[in-house]
N, C-alpha and C positions, 0 to 999 in steps of 0.2 A: 291351462297353459301357464307356466311359470315365467316370471320376468327375470331377465339377466341381472346379475348383481352389478351394482355400479359402485365405483370408488369415489368417495367424496373427499375433497380437501377441506378440512375443517380448520379454521383459524380461530384461535382464542381472542377475546376482546383486546388484549394488550399486544397483539401482533405475534404471539408465540405460536409455533407450529405444533400440531399434534403429530402422531407417528406417520400420518399420510404424507407429510411434507418434509420428512427428515433428509431427503437428498440435498436440500438447500444447506443443511448443516455442513456438508462436506465442502461446499464452496466457501462458507464463512470460515471454517477451520483452516483451509488452505490459505486463504487471504491472511488470517491471523499468523500462521506459521511464517509466511513471507515477511510480514511486518516485524515479527519477532526476530527473525534471522537478520533483517536489515538493521534493526535497532541494536542487536547484539554485536553485529559486525562493526557498526559505527563506533560503539562504545569500546570495543576491543582495539580498533585502530587508534582511537584517541587516547584511551586510558592505559592500555597495556603496551602498545607499540610507541606511545608518546608522540604520535603525529598530530599536530594541530590542524584542525579542519579550516579550509578557506571560508570566506563569507558565504558563498553559495551553498557549501556543504552544511553550514550552520542553519541556513534557512530551510534546507531540505529536512534536516533533523527536526525542526519545529513541526513539520507536518507528518513525519514518519513515526516519531516516538508516541504521540497520542493514538495513532492507529493501532499500535501494538496493544494498548490498554483497552480501547473501546471495542476492538474486534475480539479480544479475549472474552469480554463480558457478553458481547452479542452471541458469540459462538456457544458459550455454555448456557445461555438463556434461550438459545435458538430463536433469537430475535431478528426476523427478516426486515423489520423496519429500520435497522441500523444503516441501511444504504443512504437514508436521508441525511445522515451526519457524516458517515465515512466517505461516501463518494465525493462530496465537495472538498473534503480534506485531501483525499488522494489526488483529485484533479488539480488543486493548487500546488501540491508537491510535484505533480507531474510537469506542470508548466515551468517551475523553477529547474527541475532536472533536465527538461528539454532544452531550456536556454543554456544551462551549464554544459550539456552535451554539445550544443552548437559551438560554444566557446572552445571546448576541448578539441573539437574537430577542425577548428580554424575557420569556420563558416562566418562567424560573427567578427566584424572588424576589431582589430587589436586596440583601437582607441577607446572602446567602451568596455574593456575587460575589467570587471570588478574584482577578480581574484588574481590580478597580475602582481600586486604587492603583497608581501607577507607569505603565509603558507600557500602552496600551490598543489593542485591535484594532478599537475602534468608531469611530476617526477615518476621515475620507474618504480619506486617503492610504494606508490599509491595505486597499485593494481592488485586485483584478487583473481587468481587463476588466469592471469594474462589480460584481464579486462579492466579498463580504467573505472574508477569509482563513479564518475558521472553517468557512464553507461549502465552500470549496475543499479544505480539509484533509479534511473529512468525505467529500466526493466522491472524493478520491484513495484514502482507506482503503477505502471501499466498493468502488470499482472493482478494487483489488488483491485484496480478499477474494473478490469474484465471479470474478475471473480465476483464482484458485488452486483453486476448487472442481473444475474438470475434472481437474486434476492429482491431487486427492485421490481421484478415482474410478478412476484408472488402477490396474490390478492390478500389484503389484510383489512380488518375492520377498524383500523386506527384512525 
C-alpha cells in the first residue's frame, strides 16, 4: 500500500521561501508595486507638477518612500520575514493618512488642522482620477498592510 504524496513547505534558515511557498511572492510583489506607484506619484506631483506637499503629506512620504525600497528587496529575496519591518512602517503611515483623511473630510475640527497654512491638499488640482491625495495615501497604506498579512502567517525559522 503506497502512501499519498505530501507537500511540505520548507523554509530556509534566513526566512527565504523555496518553490513550495512562492505564492507569497505575489503578495510581496503587489505590495511593492503599490509602494512604488505611490512614491512615484508623490515625486511626480512634487517635482514635475511643482506642487509643494503639506506637512501631513511630508510625514506620509517618510513612511511610504522606505516601503518602496525594503519591499523591493524583500520581493526579490522572497523574504517573508519582511513583515516584521514593513508592517509597522505601513501602520504608522496609515495612522497619519487616516488622520489626514479625517481632516480632508471635515470630521476633525478646524482648530487643529495642521495643514491649514501653506500648501493644502484641499485644492482641486491635488486629486488623481478625481480622488483626493489623502484618500489615495490611505488606500495605498491599507493595501500594503493587507498584502503583508499573508507573509506574517508564513512559518519561518528566523
